[in-house]
GULO-610043 format. One line per 3 residues: number of its first residue (from 0); their letters; for each residue z, x, y of N, C-alpha, C. Coordinates in steps of 0.001 Angstrom, whole numbers. Last residue first. Layout:
BEGIN
NUM	a	Z,X,Y,Z,X,Y,Z,X,Y; ... $
//
This chain:
BEGIN
199	xxx	-4754,10102,-15498,-4867,9975,-16802,-3456,11256,-16881; -5567,7733,-13017,-4810,8718,-13148,-4358,9075,-14441; -8274,6619,-10859,-7366,6052,-12017,-6648,7695,-12765 $
196	xxx	-8829,4669,-7742,-8221,6240,-8691,-7683,5571,-9738; -10966,3129,-5631,-9386,2988,-6281,-9569,4388,-7431; -12162,2434,-2768,-12438,3391,-3992,-11022,3300,-4636 $
193	xxx	-12782,-869,-1914,-12448,241,-1583,-12470,1115,-2800; -15726,-2408,-1314,-14521,-2256,-2108,-14160,-1001,-2351; -18035,-3683,273,-17235,-2717,611,-15799,-2558,68 $
190	xxx	-18085,-6364,-1686,-18676,-5812,-1185,-18088,-4961,-331; -16025,-6378,-4598,-16756,-7032,-3595,-17325,-5991,-2559; -12370,-6062,-4296,-13509,-6150,-5016,-14671,-6194,-4178 $
187	xxx	-10190,-5245,-1754,-10082,-5405,-3631,-11176,-4962,-4662; -10122,-3234,370,-10839,-4245,-196,-10720,-4329,-1576; -7814,-3052,2705,-7901,-2616,1594,-8513,-3768,823 $
184	xxx	-8399,-974,6298,-8488,-2812,5302,-8495,-2008,3734; -6560,392,8379,-7132,638,7155,-7282,-314,6062; -6645,2210,11808,-6980,983,10900,-7648,1105,9554 $
181	xxx	-4130,4041,12998,-5339,3885,12681,-5386,2239,11963; -3248,5610,16243,-2646,4371,15600,-4204,4278,14915; -2311,7236,18419,-2049,7391,17146,-1693,6492,16114 $
178	xxx	-4422,6574,20312,-2386,6025,20437,-1971,6322,19392; -6912,5027,18781,-6740,5418,19429,-4743,5443,19910; -7975,4093,16217,-8046,3251,17108,-7235,3237,18078 $
175	xxx	-9558,5348,13562,-8948,5861,14720,-8951,4779,16334; -10052,3988,10513,-10679,3891,11882,-9629,4561,13014; -9558,5758,7569,-9395,5056,8341,-9672,5271,9455 $
172	xxx	-11336,6414,4648,-11316,7167,6419,-10730,6122,6727; -12693,5328,2252,-11093,5810,2197,-10544,6593,3654; -14973,4056,2876,-13736,3196,2536,-12715,3977,2170 $
169	xxx	-16293,6266,3029,-16273,5304,4171,-14978,4414,3998; -17484,6958,671,-16197,7699,878,-15736,6982,2633; -19549,6215,-357,-18222,4889,-770,-17059,5323,528 $
166	xxx	-21161,7666,-574,-21383,7015,535,-20395,5718,490; -19431,9918,-2148,-20607,9752,-1638,-20817,9029,-1033; -17114,11065,-3956,-17750,9493,-4010,-18963,8866,-3022 $
163	xxx	-17306,13557,-3928,-17732,12519,-5139,-17893,11640,-4813; -16520,13888,-1208,-17399,14709,-1702,-18170,13785,-3252; -13533,12959,-1498,-14705,12550,-687,-15985,12967,-1130 $
160	xxx	-12270,15120,-3596,-12521,13872,-3469,-13618,12987,-2776; -12804,17553,-2155,-13295,17676,-2816,-13677,15748,-3837; -13562,18219,1384,-12684,17287,542,-13436,17343,-1016 $
157	xxx	-15107,18859,3347,-14993,20042,2000,-13999,19114,1188; -15224,16945,5195,-16232,17159,4536,-16140,18415,3378; -12683,17078,6124,-12849,15582,5598,-14164,16323,4614 $
154	xxx	-12391,19444,6994,-11517,19371,6252,-11988,17846,5511; -14343,18821,9351,-14548,20026,8760,-14125,19843,7106; -13110,16835,11002,-14042,16821,10234,-14522,17772,9534 $
151	xxx	-9837,15896,11675,-10586,17435,10952,-11521,17350,10453; -9998,12917,12217,-9507,14557,13269,-9884,16059,12949; -9094,10231,10401,-9663,11178,11238,-9126,12016,11641 $
148	xxx	-7173,10107,7315,-6764,10206,8382,-7891,11252,9552; -7676,9023,4146,-7906,9993,4981,-7904,9451,6459; -5759,7153,1700,-5975,6879,3330,-5836,8242,3621 $
145	xxx	-6272,6056,-1558,-5994,7562,-587,-6326,6707,862; -5270,4096,-4677,-5863,5072,-3376,-5641,5671,-2634; -4660,1992,-7363,-4508,3817,-6704,-5585,3828,-5441 $
142	xxx	-3084,-588,-8139,-4101,94,-7906,-3707,1453,-7172; -1249,-2095,-11302,-1633,-1604,-9532,-2652,-677,-9525; -2027,-4667,-13057,-1902,-3298,-13002,-1805,-2644,-11724 $
139	xxx	-2690,-7196,-12347,-1546,-7271,-13325,-1387,-5135,-13684; -3148,-8921,-10368,-3612,-7642,-10414,-2255,-7286,-11562; -2487,-11723,-9332,-3971,-11522,-10281,-3688,-9912,-10600 $
136	xxx	-1406,-10485,-6184,-1483,-11261,-7546,-2749,-11267,-8137; -472,-7114,-6249,-1423,-8097,-5594,-1319,-9379,-6553; -464,-3576,-4939,167,-4696,-5848,-377,-6130,-4979 $
133	xxx	-1314,-62,-4857,-1392,-1793,-3928,-946,-2467,-5076; -494,3008,-3091,-480,1988,-4551,-266,581,-4213; -1601,5981,-1669,-1276,4554,-1602,-1421,3722,-2862 $
130	xxx	-1124,8749,382,-1160,8221,-1375,-1111,6581,-1040; -3036,10102,2862,-2217,9567,2281,-1858,8900,1597; -4007,13482,3324,-4137,12201,3512,-3188,11406,2750 $
127	xxx	-6219,16324,4457,-4501,15444,4755,-4982,13737,4429; -8231,17601,2338,-7948,16971,3804,-6560,15996,3504; -7717,19469,-277,-7871,18420,315,-7010,18139,1962 $
124	xxx	-6618,21951,-1517,-7956,22160,-708,-8360,20816,-357; -3325,22081,-513,-4371,22524,-1207,-5682,22309,-662; -2613,19948,2025,-2513,20203,668,-3276,20949,-150 $
121	xxx	-2018,19311,5080,-2802,19065,4303,-2254,20020,2858; 202,16583,6346,-282,17936,6844,-1262,17971,5054; 51,13466,7989,587,13896,6652,-319,15605,7180 $
118	xxx	2374,11761,10688,862,12669,10149,710,13250,9050; 4680,10010,9337,4283,10957,10321,3026,11402,9579; 4775,6469,9907,4727,7698,9201,4906,8600,9511 $
115	xxx	4641,3095,9697,4655,4096,10734,5451,5401,9754; 2588,470,8390,3419,1330,8082,3641,2248,9361; 1743,-3026,7810,1258,-1635,8589,2984,-644,8312 $
112	xxx	-759,-5906,7111,576,-4721,6902,587,-3837,7709; -1930,-9105,6772,-1640,-7801,7172,-702,-7053,6967; -2047,-11536,5805,-2546,-10164,5045,-2525,-9125,5367 $
109	xxx	-975,-13925,7447,-2335,-12906,7636,-2765,-12164,6803; 1845,-13571,6494,685,-14828,6068,-218,-14547,6516; 2013,-10224,5769,2470,-10924,6277,1363,-12220,5812 $
106	xxx	2830,-7697,2883,1782,-8536,3562,2203,-9583,3957; 5198,-5149,3118,4699,-6365,2235,3594,-6834,3266; 5583,-1676,1993,5036,-2513,3058,4722,-4006,2728 $
103	xxx	7623,1346,1400,7056,-458,931,7015,-916,2630; 7797,4963,1605,7644,3469,1977,6947,2125,1296; 8391,8181,1685,7490,7206,1067,8082,5949,1930 $
100	xxx	9366,10675,3367,7580,10382,2501,7203,9333,2183; 11444,10834,4520,11213,10845,2832,10366,10883,2479; 12818,12495,6930,11913,11864,6640,11562,11957,5166 $
97	xxx	16094,11782,8700,15162,13109,7489,13918,12265,7093; 16781,10067,10346,17150,11401,10711,15947,12208,9597; 17182,7519,9254,16977,7369,10515,16339,8975,10895 $
94	xxx	18423,6667,6730,19638,6872,7849,18756,7492,9291; 17377,4024,5631,17042,5254,5905,17938,5952,7084; 19429,1486,3815,18580,1626,4044,18066,3693,4772 $
91	xxx	21914,220,2513,21981,1366,4199,20456,1502,4564; 23068,-2253,1065,21525,-1604,1166,22025,-852,2762; 26229,-2158,-660,25237,-2944,-148,23745,-1570,509 $
88	xxx	27929,-918,-1796,27167,-1228,-3048,26132,-1792,-2281; 30475,-196,-809,30226,-2106,-677,29165,-2149,-1943; 30305,2516,-1434,31593,1511,-1151,31615,109,-1323 $
85	xxx	28144,3284,-941,29433,3940,-1938,30237,2684,-1895; 25491,1786,99,26511,2544,566,27610,2227,-788; 22242,3459,-965,23115,2480,-925,24461,2580,-390 $
82	xxx	18646,3727,94,20143,4352,-458,21215,2858,-361; 15892,4212,-686,16789,3037,-838,18407,3220,-945; 14655,6555,283,14759,5838,954,15760,3813,458 $
79	xxx	16571,9215,-974,15493,8319,-758,15644,7629,215; 17357,12793,-260,17644,11289,-685,16748,9916,-588; 14129,15108,158,15633,14669,396,15850,13074,-118 $
76	xxx	12358,16680,313,13021,17126,-1449,14143,16362,-73; 8856,15957,645,9940,16117,1214,10770,15827,319; 6182,18857,604,7073,17664,-131,8200,17154,670 $
73	xxx	4083,20074,3416,5727,20311,2209,5573,18753,1531; 2637,19820,5463,1954,19629,3869,3176,20000,3013; 3550,19643,7804,3711,21087,7587,2538,21102,5911 $
70	xxx	4166,16666,8314,2955,17164,8752,2957,18868,8474; 4651,15614,4564,5126,16102,6022,3944,16503,6993; 2706,13918,2564,3949,14987,3104,3990,15195,4364 $
67	xxx	3507,10266,1636,2474,11519,2494,3571,12197,2548; 2701,7181,275,3510,8563,142,2956,9307,969; 3292,3204,302,2591,4786,951,3305,5749,339 $
64	xxx	2530,346,-811,3546,1599,-1548,2745,2684,-300; 2031,-2964,-369,1422,-1357,-135,3114,-847,-66; 889,-6245,-1248,2336,-5202,-1294,1806,-4165,-1447 $
61	xxx	427,-9435,-1024,328,-8284,-1118,1609,-7138,-982; 226,-12308,14,1682,-12208,-774,1037,-10513,-1580; -1914,-12783,1396,-531,-13050,1884,772,-12558,1256 $
58	xxx	-4856,-11564,1573,-3767,-12031,836,-2139,-11765,1312; -7947,-12802,3292,-6660,-11720,3592,-5626,-12555,2266; -11212,-12637,1681,-10128,-13264,2225,-8781,-12443,2180 $
55	xxx	-13334,-11468,396,-12968,-11091,2282,-11974,-11616,2660; -13764,-12183,-1845,-14611,-13291,-732,-14155,-12714,644; -12021,-10694,-3035,-13287,-9848,-3478,-14406,-10769,-1996 $
52	xxx	-9116,-10074,-136,-10021,-10454,-2041,-11434,-9903,-2358; -7599,-7498,1276,-8671,-8222,1151,-8898,-8689,-101; -4973,-6679,3412,-5306,-6061,1821,-6420,-7599,1659 $
49	xxx	-5013,-5038,6583,-5334,-6251,6109,-5918,-5605,4653; -3570,-2652,8407,-4696,-3376,8049,-4662,-4121,7186; -2265,903,9700,-2317,-943,9352,-3224,-1076,9086 $
46	xxx	-531,3208,10546,-1408,2790,10040,-1222,1405,9488; 1315,5086,13372,818,3699,12647,-1009,3356,12159; 2694,8619,13072,1374,7647,13325,1575,6348,12963 $
43	xxx	4600,10841,14761,4369,9319,14401,3484,9112,14671; 5225,13020,15873,3753,13321,15143,3673,11747,14296; 8029,13085,17254,6283,12968,17259,5187,13061,17351 $
40	xxx	9904,10736,16399,9053,11958,15724,8085,11761,16832; 11470,7974,16741,11195,9298,18348,10463,10429,17136; 13128,8182,13588,12902,7634,14842,12525,8723,15790 $
37	xxx	10978,9763,11221,12287,9114,11600,11644,8334,13525; 8897,6802,9280,9068,8060,10079,10123,8254,10718; 8835,4727,8024,9297,5838,7391,9414,6531,8269 $
34	xxx	8562,1751,7811,9451,2445,9128,9409,3734,8627; 8736,-255,5827,7527,242,6604,7639,1445,7397; 11182,-1127,5211,10365,-576,4306,9205,665,4768 $
31	xxx	12984,-2250,6551,12645,-1044,7576,11942,-282,6400; 14587,-3981,4064,14575,-3764,5585,14169,-2465,5979; 12614,-4312,640,13709,-3733,2032,14008,-3780,3351 $
28	xxx	10958,-5818,-1538,10634,-5902,-198,12188,-5137,65; 11846,-6824,-4392,11380,-5351,-3859,10926,-5366,-2438; 12886,-8919,-4342,13893,-8100,-4847,13083,-6810,-4560 $
25	xxx	9634,-10469,-4187,11140,-10801,-4454,11785,-9683,-5267; 7219,-10447,-3694,8154,-10662,-2729,9362,-10803,-2966; 5756,-10093,-6087,6244,-8914,-5279,7083,-9212,-4066 $
22	xxx	4784,-11644,-8795,5731,-12077,-8036,6222,-10728,-6830; 2144,-10944,-10925,3729,-11099,-10461,3747,-11266,-9212; 2175,-15023,-11494,2824,-13466,-11391,1460,-12555,-11354 $
19	xxx	-62,-16607,-13170,1424,-16295,-13319,2355,-14837,-12974; -2673,-18611,-11801,-1896,-16845,-12206,-387,-17068,-11877; -3605,-20873,-14133,-2881,-20457,-13028,-2498,-19260,-12815 $
16	xxx	-5901,-23417,-15094,-5132,-22322,-15577,-4323,-21860,-13906; -4677,-26818,-15784,-5808,-26010,-15136,-5065,-24295,-15553; -4231,-28258,-19434,-3574,-27934,-17990,-4794,-27018,-17240 $
13	xxx	-6061,-30949,-21083,-5824,-29457,-20566,-5211,-29215,-19376; -3972,-33511,-22135,-5679,-33011,-21349,-4777,-31292,-20838; -3640,-34765,-25371,-3097,-34142,-24156,-4244,-33496,-23699 $
10	xxx	-4742,-36083,-27781,-4106,-37178,-26177,-3708,-36028,-24970; -4702,-33952,-29630,-6096,-35128,-29030,-5536,-35698,-27860; -2265,-33585,-30225,-3101,-32529,-29145,-4053,-33224,-28625 $
7	xxx	69,-36242,-30619,-870,-35542,-30792,-1827,-34979,-30004; 2017,-38187,-28285,2225,-37008,-29002,936,-36564,-29442; 2586,-40621,-27553,1941,-39151,-26446,2174,-38068,-27640 $
4	xxx	2262,-43705,-28520,1948,-42556,-29207,1628,-41317,-28157; 4424,-46387,-27834,3701,-45660,-27469,3201,-44003,-27884; 6153,-48716,-29248,6037,-47058,-28941,4666,-46471,-28835 $
1	xx	7779,-51967,-27937,6193,-50832,-28795,6474,-49909,-28246; 10137,-53813,-28935,9490,-52521,-28425,8559,-52251,-28552 $
//
C-alpha cells in the first residue's frame, strides 16, 4: 500500500474568502417586530424600503431597528416589545395597546423591509425623525441613520443635522407616497449612499 502525501502547506490550495456572518436572521427577529404602532391608532404611518449594497443590489438578510418618540414628542416609558409570559417563558410580543416606540424589521428575499409606527413628534430643535440602526452581512459594526418624514418644511429647513449634511440631506428624508406611507431606501455605500451617523 502506497501512502500519498497530502500533508505540507505547499500542497494545499488556498480557499476563497467568505463573509463569516454576522447572521441576523437567527434569534433576533420576533413575531410582530415591525408592528410598532398600537392597533387602530389614528397617527399610524408605514415606512418601508430596501436595504441596498454599493452596487444597488438588495440585501435579503439585513436587519433594521427603529426607534421614535410618540406624536407629542415624548419618549415612551412602558414595558418593552419583547415581553415574556412569566408562567411559560414564551414570547408574548406587544400588548397591542401601549406604544413602546421601538421595533425590528428583517428584510425579505427582495431586500424589502417595512414598519408600522406612530408619526414621531418634534424633540428640541430637531425636525421629527425616526432613529435607525442597520445590521447587514459584512458589517461588523452596525450603522446609525435617521428617517425624517416630510410635512413640516420649515422644521426640516432648520434641523441642525440636515443643515450640516448639505446636498446629501435627501438621503435622510423619506418620500411621501400618500395615505400615511413613506418610502426610505437605505444605501450602504456608493452613489447616493445614505448619511450614517457616528456617536461618541
